[in-house]
N, C-alpha and C positions, 0 to 999 in steps of 0.2 A: 669217559665223560665229558661235556665239554663244560665246564665251571660258568658259565653264563645262562645256561638254562636251568634256572633257579627250580620251574616247575619239572623238571625229570630226577634234581637233587632232592627236591620234597616229598616227589611218588616214591622216590627208591628208600628213604628213610623211613615213610611214613609205612611202607609195606613190612619193612623189617623191621619196625617197631609197632605194630598194629595196636596191640594192646595199650601202649601210652600213649598214641596218637588218639584213640576213641576215650579212653580214661580223662586226657587232659580239656578234650573237645566239651564234653558231660560236665566235668568239673567248671570248666569257664562259662555253660550257659546256667548253671546253677548257682553258680556264686553272683553273675549278672542279675540274675532274677532276684536273688536274694537281697543284694546290696541295693537295686532299683525299688524292689517292694520296702526294705527299711529306711529309706530315704527321703523316698517319693518323689514326685515331681514336682519342679518350680516351674510356674505359667508365668507368661509374659503378663506383665500389669498393663491397664489400659494406657498409659505413658509409653511404656516401650514400645507397643503395638501402632504408633503414631509416626506420621514423617510430615517434614519441612515446618509449616504456620504451627500446624495443629498439635506436634511434638511440642513444638517452644510454650504454647499455651499449658498440654497438659503437665509439661517441667516446670512451669510458674505455679500451677494449683498445686501440687506436689510440695514441692519443696517450700510452700508457704505455709506446710501443715493446712489447707485447705480440704476440709475432709469430705469429699462430697459424697453424701450419703445417696443410698439405692432408693429412689422415687418411684411410686408404685401408685395407678388411679384404679378407682373403681368408678365403672360407670354406670349409673342408673336411667333406663330410658324406656319410654315407652310409645309407643303408634298410634295412641290415643288420647293420652292426657299430656295436660302441662306442667309444670316444674307447680305452678300454682295452686294445683289441685290439690285436695285433702291428700286422698291417698298415694299421691307422688310425693308428698311432702312426708308422709307416714313412713314411707319406704326409705325414702335418703336418711329420716332419725332414725328406723331400725338398723341401717348401715354403720351410722355414726356411731351409734350404741353400742354395738358388737364390735368395731375396730378400737374404742376405748379400752375394753377388755382385754385387747390383745397386747401381751407382755411386748413383742416386735415393733409397736408403733410408737413413732414420735412424731409432735408437729403435722398433727391432722387438721386440712384446712378445707374448707368447702366456702361458698356464699359470692367470692367474687366475679365481678359481672363477666370476667373471661370463661367461668366454668360451669354458665348455661350457655347451650347453644343457642345457635341465633332460630331455630324453629322453636326454642323455648320448650324441647321434649325430651330434652337431655339434660341430667346435670353430671357434673364431674368431681368426686370426692378423692382430694389425693392426700398423700401421707409419705414420712419417710422411715424407711426401716432403721433400727439401732443396729451399733456395729460397723463392721467394714465392709466397703461396697464391694472388694473382693470375693467375699465369702457369705453374701448376702442370697444366692441363688439355693445354698445349701442350709438356709431356716426358711425360708418362704412358702412350705406346705402348710403349716396351719394356716398362713392367711389364706390359699387358695380354697383349703377345705372350709375354711369359716364361709367365706362367699359363696361357694357352691353352695353351702347351706342356707345361706340369705336367697340365692336363685331360689331354691325349690321352696321358699317359704313365701314368695312374691310370684305368684303367677298372676300373668301379663305384663310382667315389666321383664325389662333384661338387666340382668345384675351380674357384671363382670370383671373380672381385676385383669391390669394390664401395669408392667413396669420393666426396669431394666432385670430385677431380680426373678420375677417371675419368668419374663422370657429366655433367659439365661436359661431357667430352670428346665423348660420345656425343650431349648433347645439342644442342652447336653441329655436330656434323655433321649431325644430324637438322634444325636450322633452315638449316642453310646450302645442303643439298639443297631443301629445301622451297621456299626462298627462289629459287633457281635454275630451280625448276618453276614458280614464279610469274612469274618474270621470261621465260621464254622463250613461259608462253602466255598469257601477258596482252597481247601485243602481237600476234600473229597472229588472237586473238579477236577482241581490239577490233575489227582491222581487216576481217576477214569482216563484222561488224555493221556498220559503216560503209560495207562496199562494198553490201551490200543497201539502207542506209539512202539513198545518194546514186547508184547505180547506176555508179559513175563510181571507176577505179581511182585518179586523180588525187587528187579529191575526197576518197577516202576513206584515203588516205595521207597526205595532209597535216597534218590531226589527231594523227595517231598518232605521225608523225615530231617532230611539235613536243611532243606530251606527253610523249614519251619521252625525249628530248633536256632538257626542261624537268627530268625525273627524274633523271638523270644528273648535271645541273648541281647539283641541289639535293642530292642526296650529296654532292658534294664541298665545297660548304657546309658542310654539316651535319658535314661530318668536323672542318672549320675550326672550326665555332663550339662542338663539343666538348672543346675546349682552352680554354672559359670555361664551358661547361656541360656536365659529362660526359655522355654519351650511355647510353641505354640498349638494352638486347638487341634491344626491339621500333620504335626510332624507324627503323632502314632501310627494315622492313615497311611501314611505316605512310607512309613518304616514296612508296614505290612505289603502294601502294594510294591514297594521296589524288591523285597525281601522274596517274597514268593515268584518273583520275575526274575530277577538275575538268579537268585540262588537254583532254582532249578534249571535255567538257560544253561549254567556252567555247569553242571552234572550232568546235563542232556549231552552236551558237545564233549564231552571226558568221555561217558559212556558209549557212545556212538561209535566214536573213533576205536575205543577198546572192542567194543563188537568186531569190527570192521577188519580190524589187526588179526582176530582170532581166527574171524572167515578168511582171511590169506592164509592162513597156516600156523600162526606166531600163538604157540598154546602157552599156556602158564603166564608167568611172571612176563615174558617176553613182549607179549602182547599189553600187559600192562605200563610199561615203561614205555613203548614206542609210542602209546595215547599218551603219556605222560610228557615225552620230549618234543610232539608235535602238538595235538590240540589242548593239552597242559599249559601248555608257553602260549599259543592264541588267548588260551581264557586267563591267563596270567597280562599279556597286553590289553583286551578287553577290560579288563575289571580297571585297570590303570584310565584306561580313557572315560569309562564311565565316571570315575573318583574325579580327575580331571573336570568333566562336566558340571556334575554336583558342586565341585567346589567353586563354579562360577556362581552362585547362588550366595555366597559370603559376600559378594559386590553389590550386590543389589540396592545396598542403601536402607534396609529393613530389618530389623531383627525377627523378622516373622521369617521371611526367607533364610535367613542366619540358622535359625534353629530347625528349619526343614532340610537346609543342606548338610547341616550336621548329622543329622539323624539319618538323612540317607546315604551319605559317606559312610557313617559306621556301618548300617547294614550290608553296603557293597562291599566291605573290607570283609565283614565277618564272614559272609557268603563267600567270598572268594579265600578267604583261609582254610574255611572247610574244605570246599572244593579240591584243595591242591593239597590238602594234609588227609583230612577224614574220610573222605571218598574213596582215593588210593588207597587207604589203611582197610577200607570196607570190602573193597572189590579185591584185594589180597588175600583176604581173610578168608572170602566166601568162593571165590574162584569161578570157574568158567561156569560148573554143573549148579551150582548153587544161585548164582545173579540170575539164571534163565526159568528159574520156576516158576508154577502158577501158585495158584491157592490148594488147589489137591495135590500138587505135586510136593507144597510144603507139608501139608498136615498128613502126606503119606510118609515123607521121610519122620517127621518126627515120632510119628508110630512105631517105624520100622526101629527106631534109637530105643524106647522105649522096650519093646518086646527082644532086641537084643539082650536085656538084660536078664530075661529068661530062655536065652538061647534060641530064640525063634525068628523066622524070617519069611514070614507068608510070600508066596509066589503073587501075590493078587496086588499083595502092599508094593512088594519092587515093580510089578506092571504099572501101577497109579504113578509110584514113582518117575519113572524112566519114560513113560509115553506123553507125548508132547500134547497139550490142552488144544483145544478147538481153535481159540484164538493164533496157536503159535503156528498150528499147520493152516491156516486162513493164509496168516500173513508169511510165509513161508521163507526160505533164507534171502530173497533179493535186499539189497541194499539201497539200490537206488529207486525212485519214485519215475514207472512210468510218465505218468501225467508231466512231472516236471521237465523229464526227457525230452516229449514232444514241443513244449514250447519253449523252451531253450535251445531245439535245434530250429525252429522256426524263427527264431530270435537272429539266431548268428548268421542263417542261410540268407535275411535278408536286413542287414543290422541300420542300414539307414533307416527306412521305412521302418522299422521296429520302433527305432530311437525316436524320430519324431512323433511317432504316434504317441507313446507313451508319455515325454514330455509334454504332449498338447494337451493329454487328459489330466495329467498334474497340473498343470497351469490355470485350465480351466476349474479345476478345483478349488484351488487358490484362489481365483480371483474375487470372491467376496470381501477376503480380507482386506482389499482396499477401503471397505466401509465398517472397518473395524472399531467399535465402540464400547468401552471396558465402564464397570462399575463396581463396587464393593458391596457385597450384598449385606441388605435392611431383614427386617425381622417381615416386611412384606414379599421377600423371598422365600419364606420358609411355606414348606407345604400346605397349602389352602384347607385341607381335611384338618388340623390343627384347631384348636380351639381359639389358643392363644393369638393366632392369624386373624380369627373371625372379629376378636373382640378389637384386635387393633384397628382393623378395616372399618368396624362401626364408631370407634374413637374418631378416626381420622377423618370421616365422614361428617362428623358433629362437631369437633375441635380441630381444623387442621392446623398441622405443623405441632401441637401440643404433646406430642408423646417423641419428637424428632428433631428438639430445638437444635437451635447452633449457640453457641456459648462463646460471648465475649472478653475476656479476662482482662482487666486493666490491673497493673502493679503500679504501686507508687509508693511514697512515705506514708503519706496518710490519705484513703479513699474515701474517709466519709466528709471532709471540710465540704462547707456549701459550694468552693467552687465545682467539688466532683457530684456533688447533689445536684446542682443545677445540668448538669454534663449529661448524667444519667436522665434527667427529664427531658433534654433536649434529644439524646438517643432515640427518647420513647418517640418524641412526637414527629422524627423524620423518618422512624422506621413504619410507623402507622402510615404515615402521607405516601408512601413507596405503592400501597397497594398490596404487595406481596409479603409481607411479616405483621401478621396479629397479635392479637393479645392471647393469654397474658404474658407481659414482658415484666421479667420479674430481676429484681439484684439481691444478690446475696456476698456479703461480707465475711473474710475469715476473722477469726480473735485479734490475729495483731494489728487489724485495720490499714493492712498492706496490700491485700490483693481483694477485688470484686469480680463477681462474675454475673454479667448480664444474658437472659436466658430472652431468645429472640426465635419464636414457632415462624417458621418458613412455609408458605405457600407451598403447593405439591407434595410427592409421597417421601421425603427422604432424598433419594438419589437420582430422582426422576429430574428432567431437563428443565423443569418450571423450578424446584428447589435449587438447582446450580446458579440460573438466573437470579433466583432472589437472594442467595448466598453472594454473588457477584456485586449486586445491587448494595447488601450491606459492606461490605468489604470498601468498595470505592465510591459510592455517595453517603452510605449516612454516617460511618464512623469517621474519614480524616477531618470533616470540617470541626467536628467535634472535639477529636484527638486535638486540633491544633489551637484550642481553646485552654489545654489542661498544661500543667507547669512542666518544663524541659525535664527529658528525662523520664516522662511516664511512658512506661512498654505496655504495648495491648498486643492480642493475638487472639485467634478464631479459632476454636475447635466445636467438635459437635460431629453426627455421623457424616452429614452432607461436607463439611469442612475436611474430614478425614476421607473420602473418598477421592474429593478434588486434589489435594495435597498428596495422597497415594497415587494419584494418575501421572502427578507431574515427575515425583522421583522413578516412578518404572520407566516414562520416556526418558529421563534424563539417566539414567543409570543403564540403560538397555543397552545402547552402546557398550559400554565399558566391558559388560556382562559378555554379547556376544565376540568381543575380541579378544578376552581371555580365551574363552572357552574353544573360538576357532584357532587361536593361536597356538595353545598349546596341545590340541588336538593333531593341529599339521606339524610339527614338530615330532610327535610321538611315533605317527604314521610315516613320517621321512625316515626316521632311524631305525622302524620295523621292517620296512621294505625296502631301504636306499633307493626309494624312487620321489623326484617330484608330483610326476603326473598325478600317482595314487591317491595321494591325500589332497590335492588339489580337485580330483572327482567325487572322492569321497565327501569332500564338505558341499559340492553342489548337489549330489545325489542327495546327499541329508536335509540340506534347506530346502530343494523340493519337495521330499515326503514333511518336512514341518510345516510349511506354508500349505500345503494341501489339507493337511490337518486343520489346519488355522480356519482357512477358508470353509471346510466343513461346520466347525465350532459355529463360526458366524452364520452359516446359512441354518442350520438348526435351532441355536439357541437364540440369536439377536434376532433373525426374521423371524421366527417362531415356528418353525416346521415340526411335524414330527412329535409334537407337544401329547398327544392322546396317546401313542405308542411310547414314549419313553416316560411320561407321567410325570411332567412339569406345565409351569405356568411362564411363560416368555416374560422376561421383564425388559426385552430390548437391547441389552447387552451382554458381552462375555467377562465375567466376575476377571476384578483388574491383577490379580496376583498371577492367573494362570497363564496368559502369552509366555512370557521369560520363564516361570517353571518349568512348562511345556516343554518350552526349546531346549532348556537343560537335559531334563529327561529323556527327550524322544532325539537328541543327538545321542547322548550317551549310549541308549539302547539299539540306535541304529549302528552306529560303531561295533556292537557286540558281533553282530550277522557278517558286517563289513569285513572286520578282522578275522573271522572264524573262514568265510568263503576266501579272501584271497590271500591269507595265509596257506591252503590246500592248491591254489591255482599257483602263489610261487613255489611252494617246495615241488611242484611238477617243474614247473619252468626252471629250476637249480636241478635239477635231475634229467635235462636235456630236452624236455616237450618241449615243441613248437609254443609260441603263446596261442596259437587258436585252440589247439589242442587241448593246452592246459585249461583255457576257461573254457571248454564246454566240459571237459572231465571234472575239473574241480568243482563246478556250480552244480554239475549235476551229482557226485556224490555227495555234497552237502546240502543239496536241498531238501531232500525229507527231513535231514534233523532241522533245519531253519523251519519250515512247515511245522513241524511239532513244538519247537520252542515259541514259535509264533502263536501256535493254539494254544498253548499254556496261558500265554500273553495278554491274549486277548480276552480269553475265559476269565481270568482275574481282575483285567479292566471292565470286561463286560459286568462282573459281580458289582462294581464302584460305581459305575452307570445306572444301575437298577434303586440305588439307593437313594434317598429323599431330600436329601440337603443337594441345593442345584450347587454348589461349589464342586463339592467331589462329584456329582452327576456330570456337569462338565469335563471333569477331568477323565472320567473314564471313557466318556464317549471320546475325549479327543486323542487320550493314549491308543485305545482301542482300533481308531481309525486310521492313525499313522502307522502303527505294528503293522496292520492287515496291508497297507499300502505298500509299504516297507520291502516286505517277505513277499510280496507277489509282482506286483507291477513295478518293482523298482530291481528286486535281487533277481526277479525270474525272467525280467522283458530287456528292463533298460539299462543295467548293469552290462550283461555278456553283449549286448549288440555295442555298449561304447567302447569294451575293451577289444572288442571283434574290429572296429574299425579305427581305431590306436593302435592295434598291433604292437610291435614290441616298443614302443613309444611309450608302453604304458610301464617301463621299468626306467626310462630316460633317467639319467642324475646328471647335474651338470659337473662338468673337471673340479670346477674351484669348490665343489661340496663333498669330493671323495676321501678328505678327511675325518668323516664323522667315523664315528665308533659302530659297528655291527652289533643290532640290537635284532637279530633274524626272531620271527613270529616261530617257525620250525626250520632248526637247523637241520644240517643232512642226521639224519638218524642212525649212521653208522657212530658217530661222532657222541651220540647222545644213550644208545641204548648197551646193556653188558652184552658181553660175546656170549653168555651162556644165560639160561633161568637162575636165579636165584631160588632156591627153597628156603620157606618161611614157615616155621615151626609155629 
């Protein structure tokens, strides 16, 4: 056995020690879940999620002991009465009286000029919640219940609550429900697709169980890792999404090849070991390619991406280990007959085992166990897809036409990306059906910017001196004079009198162009002249949702070249070592970039331009979520490489056996097309579940991934790849002489070097 073929060695050991391999896997998953549950997940703080000037401001606030409370507002509004009407005043007093009795409420305030709307039909009652900001959402429900009771007791008035705690509480409930939905749907849908692909209950169930157990174990490991690298809200969703996708993919590649080897006459463990030495090694290379892509997120310059990257790497690595060890252990134990059984056959076999205890073996049960299922009879024994055989043959018959047309389609799909605009999500991007969003919109209409202000943070030895008091007054004067910054402008100071926070409500809706222009005005026209009058050494920085969005965009633009260079560079080296060709990695990178570009373009066309809103159930905010393009690139590049390595390793195997390149390309792609189609169907189904969820960023993620995988598995792998390889011919395997010193890292080495001469009997 070739000592460099790790996958073959791992499969051999696992098959010989199947009980140990399975027991260790079960123990690992159980321990990971137990430890993760025991120690819990440490989430990113507000300051840790920020970048640029926003991060600087948040760090100043945190280090100065500036305890920013969770601020809440209760809106009282009437469509017919003004604030001076006795009934209106009575309603306001009822709200104040109720809030004074609530133990969570502190710093209750109302009556300032800025808390009455211009049309004088709405009044805002503001207060802070006691305790830490990060845990306020868990303590806000009694307040929401109290306000709901006030609304019932006040017909003819709108009485509704909004604030950081209430909005976060509602968002968390929405995300939790969506995640549970995705969790419940992903497993049965994946199983159904694999059942159609394999025609056997056991063969379909093994990959699903393995992938889902890898997800569960990785969630536990991620919880432990969060104590060193705090977790983002999206990390768990990404783990489920990536785990089900790659976990099933790797098992599918392995199982399909093992089935082909058995069909070719390699019975027992010989077929298993041949599959391990070929597709198993391809899975290993694919897994490391995905790990490299996910590692690129560590260079994105934000702890949000660091958390997501670590979570994705954990689940990919866990899925890889399971596919290379537990899967061959189960295949070795189950054998050819058991792995191909349907539900009826499994039940019949179980009943036979039971009846044999009583020395009974009914013929009708034997017939039920041995007779193929309807799905198996329909599918037959054919290993290749007729449809893809037709497409690939036509693509290679006229490769230049196929290459030009498919490339043109991808370029057209990618064209909208030239107008890409990105934004972080705000409360306005939550589903409009949520009551909290309706309240936010109502408050914004009456009190523009009041619920989403920016905060100017000022740090000095003493921020309460007369000089600073004059500066705050000047800040207010200049801000209001711009016409894009509104009342109420408030100043808060920490106990040590070293840090002040000045709140500026901006025009617009938090993340839109109007709010961004108002922020630019504040940073460039309002702050600098006043700051120049303050003592030397005074520090200032601006934070808030609008500032966070602008600064996050800047970070992504500056870090994107680093991430792209890292992922493309290391993927190039890995493919160069695997296939010992300089053309293969260059072609792979070009094809994958076309796939990613097309996915970007479709995202812009749907979510930024606002197409298909009714079908997909979203409200366009005129942008793509800021973190998505970079994240999509790393994920799509890794997943695309899965298919690429799997297909090309089969082609290279045939070339190494002496088959001409043209024939090897056609045979290799035809033989893997059905596998890639099944794998892509699983991925698209899982991603489509996420596209059906309510939060806009996860919906965009699901749509982007589903579209990219669909394009990659069809247009690129079925048309453009074979056409390009036909045009290049033997140049596909070109390696400059000055690179011949490189070590060999074959994805699928010669089989006679890796497979035992005789089958191994496993007890």
